[in-house]
N, C-alpha and C positions, 0 to 999 in steps of 0.2 A: 504494499499500499504506499503510494507516494505521500510524503509528508514534508512540508516546509513549515518551519517554526521561527518566527521572528522574535528577537529580544533586544534589549538595549535602549528602548525608548524611555522617555521621562521628561521632566521639566528642567529647562535650562534657561539661563539668561541670555539675552542677545549678546553675540560675540563669543558664546561658549561653544563647546564641542560635545558630540556624542559619537559613539560607534555602535552601529546596528549590526546585529549578527543574524544570519539565516542558517538554521540547521537543517540539513537535507537528509532524508532517509527514504528507503523503499525503491531506490533507483540508483543507477551508477552516475554520480554527479559529473564525472569526467567527460561524459558524452553530450552535456547539454549547457547551453547558455543560460545565465540567470539574470533576471532583471529586478530592478527596484522601482516600485511605483508609489505614488502617494495620493491621498485624497483629503483635501482641506475641507473644513465645514462649509456646506453649501456649494461646493464645487465638484466638478467631474474629476475622476481619477486621471492622473497624468503620469507619464513615464519620467523617471528621474535619471536613471542610469542602468547600464547593463554591461555584462562582461562575457566574453566568449568562453568556450569550454577550456581552451588552453591559455587564456588570459592575454592572447595576442591582440584582441580587439576590445576596445571599451567605447562606450557612448555616454555622454552626459547632456542633459538638457541645458540650454543656455544659461538659465538662472542659477545653476549650481557649479558651473565650470569654474575651476580655480579654488573651490571651497570644499567640494566633496571628492572622495576617492573610493573607488570600488576595487575590491580584491577578492581572491578566493584561495582556499587551501583544499584542494581535492582530497588529499590524504585524510584530512579531518572532516570532510563532507560539510565544509562551512564556506559561506560567502559573507563578506563584510562590506559595510558602507560607512567609511569614516566621514563625518560631517563636521566641518570647521566653520567658524565665523557664522554661526546660525543666526538667522534673522526671524522676526515674528512671522514673515510670510512663508517660512518653512514649517510652520505649525500644520500638522496633518497626521493622519494614520499612514504608516509606511508599511508596504507589502512587498514581499519577495515572491517571485514567480519563476517557473522553469519553462523553457521553450518546449513545444511539442515535437520538435524535429531536432536534427543535429545542431551542434552548437558552434560552428566556425565563425559565425557573425550573429549580430543581434540588433534589435532596434526598439523603439518605444511603441510598437504596434501591439496592442493587447491581444489581438487575434492570433498572434504567434505563440502565445503562452498558454499552456494547457493546465497547469496546476498552480494554485495560489496558496499562500499562507493566510493566517487569520489577521495579521497586522499587529504592529506595535505603535503606540501613540507617542508623538513627539510634540511637545508644547514649548514654544520659545516666547518667554514673557519675563518682564522685569517685575 
């Protein structure tokens, strides 16, 4: 059974940092790209970042470039999203998801992702 479990969310002040983790089980992580998405209150879910199966390719939405860094450790079945210089507009529930096909590249198209975690809440506020 495919499972993705996010952790690491919480309350942080503007300018602070958090590292989100996505624990994968029930499938061979090595073969799939993983994406991070977020949904802010009252807004549609949006793609934040993704990483290919071998980490050769990464994607970031413009609003997080230079602040967020995605990485993965296939041996530990983990994917991470390091978030620095967090701003109130980063407040959202963050989800990780696996692609439904091979993982040599990835993007922010939700249709490409077959399984999703339950999400972890990030609140950026003073």
